[in-house]
N, C-alpha and C positions, 0 to 999 in steps of 0.2 A: 504494500500500500504506500502511497505517496506521503511525504511529510505533511501535506496539507489536508489529509483525510481527517474528518471528524465524525463522531457518532453522537447523536443526541437522543435522549429518552426523557420522558416527563410524566408526572402524575398531576394531581389537582393542586399541589403545593409547590413542587420543585421541578426544575429542569437540570439535568445532568449532561454535561458536554465532555466527551472523551477525545483526547488528541493523541492517544497512544501512550504518552509518558505522563500525562496529567489528567486528573478528573476534577472538573470544576462544577460546583453546585450553585445554582441561582434560585432566588425566589421567583416563582412563576409570574406573580402579579407585577412586581416592581422591577424584575430583571436584575436585581442587585446580587452580585456575587457574594456568597456567604461562607464558602469553604473551598479549599483547594488541596488535593492530595497527590502525592507522587510515590505511591507504594508499589506500583506495578509498571512494567514495561510492556509495550505491544498490547495494550488494553483497548479493545475496540467494541466490546459488547457489554451491555449493562441492562439491568431491569430493577424496577422498584417492586418491593414486596407489596401485594395488594391488601394485606391485612396487618402489616407491621411497619414501623418507622425504620425501614431497612432498605439500603441500596446495595445490590450485588453487582460486582464488576468482574469480568472475565478477561484474562490475558491469554495469548496464544502460547505462552512459554512452558508450562501451563499452570497458572495460579488463579485463584479466586481471592477477591477482597470483599469483606462485608463491612459496610459503614452504617453506624447508628445515626439516624437523621435527627434525633432528639438532642444529642450532644455534639453532632458533627465530628465524629471521631471513628477511627478504625477499630472494629471489634475483633477481627480475626483475619489472618491470611491462611489459605488452605491450598495445598498442592495436589493436583490430580495424581493419583497413586500409580496407576498401571500403564501410563503412556510410555512409548518407546521412541523418544526423539522424533515425534511427529507433531507438527504444529496443530494446536488444539483450537482451530478457527471455526468449528461448527457451533451451532447455537445451543442455547439453554433456555429454560423458562421456569418460572415459579408457579407452584400449584395454585389452584383456585382459592384455597383457604389460607395460603401463605405458610403452610407448615413445612414444606419441603421444596427443593428444586430438582429438576431433571436436567442432566447435562449430557450432551452427546460427546462421547470420548472416542478418540481415533487411535488405531494401531495399524501397522502394516498388514495387508492381507497375505494369506498363504498362497494366493493364486500366483503361480509362476509362469502362466501362459501369456503374459503381457510384457511388452518391451519396457514400459514404464510401470514400476510397482504400484499396485492399487492400494488404496487405503480403505479399511473396514471400520465400522463403528459399532458401539453398543451404548446403551442408555444407563446412566448411573444416577441413583437417587440419594440426595443429601438432606439431612435434617437442618432446618433453618434456625433451630435453637442451639443445638450442640455442634453443628457443622460436621457431623460424622456421617460416613457412608452408611446407608440403611437399606440399600437394594441395588441389584445389578441385573440388567435384562438383555436378552438376545445377544449373548457373546458369541456371535458367529462370524463367518467371513463373507456373508451374503450381502449385507446392507452397508451403504455409505450414506448416512443421513447428513444433511446440511442444516436443516431448519426444524425447530419444534415450536409449536404455538398452542396455547390453551384453546380448546374448542368444545363448546357445550359441556358435557360431563367427562371429557377426556382431553386428548391431545392429538394434534395433527403433525405428522412428520413428512418431510419431503427430501428426496435424494435419489440414489441409484440402488438397484438390485443387481449385483454382479452375476447372479445365476442366470439372468436373462440375456438374450442377444443384445448387442450394442444399440441397435436402433429402436429397441423397446424396453430399455433398462430403467428409464425414469419412472418413479413411483411416488404416490401419495399414500400414506398409511395412517390408520386411526389406532392410537394406543389408549387402552381403557384404564391404565394404571398398573396393569399386571402383564398384559400381552397385547400384541397386535391382533386386532379382531377383523380388520378389513383393509384391503389395499386396492388401488386402481392405478392404471398406467397413465403417465403424462409424457409428452414429447419433450425434446431437448429445449425448444424455444419456450415452452411453458415453464420449465424448471428454471430457466435463466431469469424469468420475471420474478420468481420466488426468492432466489438467492444469487448474489453476485459471484459466488464461488462455484457456480455450476460449471462454467467453462473450464475451470482449473481441474476439476475432478473427472471431466468427461474424456477419459483416455482409453 
């Protein structure tokens, strides 16, 4: 990403702007900057907890930082445990009730049939109070998910299914909190509108 890249996320009270090396927090109404943090490098993803005064920031290195919005202070830094020198630039989201977050974590695929090594992913669940891992889902070499979003009573995932032919490998999947219950195919151009990383992983 270029040095000028910024990511912005907001809720009803605050706006957070990430520049990669810095997290800036502004009051949404007055646009006054009220806090600035430099705890992570290459941090371009963030989300406000919908039920707590908590901002979660993700780096590609791969670290999370949890910030208390009441005291405007760092609560905890957490490192992704099982990554293997792969950039952790896929998405994450916080649950509907704010009690946990779901993070897409990436590792090299065991698929050796491609010139460029593919990346596989699984979903890891972390408690938003203790910041401990409390679940791990579909640790296979089949999926490379890029995006996860809350949707109705579950979550939507978008990415690739490497078990399918190249021209039909794009998928959307519904995760109910325990398993993927439904999938449907999407083409390459549709996936690019969902995630700017689609072109990188379409190898």
